[in-house]
C-alpha positions as a Markdown table, in Angstrom:
| # | Residue | x | y | z |
|---|---|---|---|---|
| 1 | Met | -8.7 | 133.9 | 10.3 |
| 2 | Pro | -10.9 | 136.2 | 8.8 |
| 3 | Ile | -14.8 | 136.0 | 10.3 |
| 4 | Lys | -17.3 | 134.6 | 7.9 |
| 5 | Pro | -21.0 | 136.2 | 8.3 |
| 6 | Ile | -23.8 | 135.0 | 7.6 |
| 7 | Asp | -27.5 | 136.0 | 6.9 |
| 8 | Met | -29.3 | 134.9 | 10.4 |
| 9 | Glu | -32.5 | 135.3 | 8.9 |
| 10 | Gln | -31.6 | 132.9 | 6.2 |
| 11 | Phe | -29.8 | 131.0 | 8.4 |
| 12 | Tyr | -33.1 | 130.0 | 10.8 |
| 13 | Gln | -35.7 | 130.1 | 7.9 |
| 14 | Ser | -33.6 | 127.3 | 6.4 |
| 15 | Ala | -34.3 | 125.0 | 9.3 |
| 16 | Gly | -37.4 | 126.5 | 10.6 |
| 17 | Asn | -36.6 | 128.2 | 13.9 |
| 18 | Ile | -32.4 | 129.2 | 15.2 |
| 19 | Tyr | -32.2 | 126.8 | 17.7 |
| 20 | Glu | -33.4 | 123.5 | 15.3 |
| 21 | Ala | -30.8 | 125.2 | 12.8 |
| 22 | Ile | -28.2 | 125.2 | 15.5 |
| 23 | Ser | -29.2 | 122.1 | 16.6 |
| 24 | Val | -28.9 | 120.6 | 12.7 |
| 25 | Thr | -26.2 | 122.2 | 11.8 |
| 26 | Ala | -23.8 | 120.9 | 14.6 |
| 27 | Lys | -24.8 | 117.7 | 14.2 |
| 28 | Arg | -23.8 | 117.9 | 10.4 |
| 29 | Ala | -20.4 | 119.4 | 11.6 |
| 30 | Arg | -20.1 | 116.7 | 13.8 |
| 31 | Gln | -20.9 | 113.9 | 11.1 |
| 32 | Ile | -18.1 | 116.0 | 8.4 |
| 33 | His | -15.3 | 115.7 | 11.1 |
| 34 | Asp | -15.6 | 112.1 | 11.8 |
| 35 | Glu | -15.7 | 111.3 | 7.9 |
| 36 | Met | -12.5 | 113.3 | 7.8 |
| 37 | Lys | -10.9 | 112.1 | 10.9 |
| 38 | Ile | -11.4 | 108.1 | 8.9 |
| 39 | Glu | -9.7 | 109.3 | 6.1 |
| 40 | Leu | -6.8 | 110.9 | 7.7 |
| 41 | Asn | -5.9 | 107.9 | 9.9 |
| 42 | Gln | -6.4 | 106.2 | 6.8 |
| 43 | Arg | -3.4 | 108.1 | 4.6 |
| 44 | Leu | -1.5 | 108.2 | 7.0 |
| 45 | Glu | -2.1 | 104.3 | 7.7 |
| 46 | Thr | -0.7 | 103.8 | 4.5 |
| 47 | Ile | 2.1 | 105.8 | 5.1 |
| 48 | Lys | 2.9 | 104.5 | 8.0 |
| 49 | Gln | 3.0 | 100.9 | 6.3 |
| 50 | Leu | 5.1 | 102.0 | 4.4 |
| 51 | Thr | 7.4 | 103.1 | 6.4 |
| 52 | Gln | 7.5 | 100.3 | 8.0 |
| 53 | Val | 8.6 | 98.0 | 5.2 |
| 54 | Thr | 11.5 | 100.5 | 4.1 |
| 55 | Thr | 12.9 | 100.9 | 7.8 |
| 56 | Glu | 13.2 | 97.5 | 9.9 |
| 57 | Asn | 15.3 | 98.4 | 12.4 |
| 58 | Glu | 14.3 | 100.8 | 15.2 |
| 59 | Glu | 17.3 | 102.4 | 14.8 |
| 60 | Asp | 16.8 | 103.9 | 11.5 |
| 61 | Leu | 13.0 | 104.8 | 12.7 |
| 62 | Glu | 15.0 | 107.7 | 15.3 |
| 63 | Asn | 17.0 | 108.6 | 12.4 |
| 64 | Val | 13.9 | 109.1 | 10.0 |
| 65 | Gly | 12.4 | 112.4 | 10.9 |
| 66 | Val | 10.1 | 114.2 | 9.1 |
| 67 | Asn | 8.2 | 112.0 | 6.6 |
| 68 | Pro | 7.5 | 114.5 | 3.8 |
| 69 | Asp | 4.6 | 112.9 | 2.1 |
| 70 | Gln | 3.3 | 112.7 | 6.0 |
| 71 | Leu | 3.8 | 116.7 | 6.3 |
| 72 | Lys | 2.1 | 117.1 | 2.6 |
| 73 | Ile | -1.4 | 115.2 | 4.2 |
| 74 | Ser | -1.4 | 117.2 | 7.0 |
| 75 | Ile | -0.7 | 120.5 | 5.3 |
| 76 | Glu | -3.8 | 118.9 | 3.0 |
| 77 | Phe | -6.3 | 118.6 | 5.8 |
| 78 | Glu | -5.0 | 122.1 | 7.1 |
| 79 | Met | -6.3 | 124.0 | 4.9 |
| 80 | Arg | -9.6 | 122.5 | 4.0 |
| 81 | Pro | -12.2 | 124.5 | 4.9 |
| 82 | Lys | -13.8 | 124.4 | 8.5 |
| 83 | Val | -16.0 | 121.7 | 9.7 |
| 84 | Thr | -18.7 | 124.2 | 10.4 |
| 85 | Asp | -18.5 | 126.2 | 7.6 |
| 86 | Val | -19.4 | 123.4 | 5.5 |
| 87 | Ala | -22.4 | 122.6 | 7.6 |
| 88 | Leu | -23.4 | 126.2 | 7.2 |
| 89 | Asp | -23.4 | 126.1 | 3.9 |
| 90 | Glu | -25.0 | 122.9 | 3.5 |
| 91 | Ile | -27.7 | 123.4 | 5.2 |
| 92 | Gln | -28.2 | 127.1 | 4.0 |
| 93 | Gln | -28.2 | 125.6 | 0.8 |
| 94 | Lys | -30.8 | 123.1 | 1.9 |
| 95 | Lys | -28.5 | 119.8 | 0.8 |
| 96 | Phe | -29.4 | 117.8 | 3.5 |
| 97 | Thr | -33.0 | 117.9 | 5.4 |
| 98 | Ala | -33.2 | 116.6 | 9.5 |
| 99 | Lys | -35.0 | 113.4 | 9.9 |
| 100 | Tyr | -35.9 | 112.8 | 13.6 |
| 101 | Lys | -37.3 | 109.7 | 15.8 |
| 102 | Asp | -40.6 | 109.6 | 16.0 |
| 103 | Glu | -41.4 | 109.7 | 19.6 |
| 104 | Pro | -43.2 | 106.2 | 21.2 |
| 105 | Glu | -46.1 | 106.9 | 22.7 |
| 106 | Pro | -46.3 | 106.4 | 26.2 |
| 107 | Pro | -47.6 | 102.6 | 27.6 |
| 108 | Val | -51.5 | 102.8 | 28.5 |
| 109 | Val | -51.9 | 101.5 | 32.0 |
């Protein structure tokens, strides 16, 4: 697997400081991963429903083997760029901004 170098100066300047840039990138990578996971599950669910309709007996399910449609979807998802690469590209191109929750003021006693 090739290593994709990034310009660290440009990376942390896009977010303010290096710690903020890493934190925002990691959070965005998790969001992208969750979106991809949902998409994969939805696509596999449709295939699962189709195979359940065509093969009703348990004996037929054992003889099915590898489903070519499921294999095609798996290969498609494996060929996609890694979520960290996508998140790094997005932060460098400033496609999103980080929003922070306002910390509530401590109650006055």
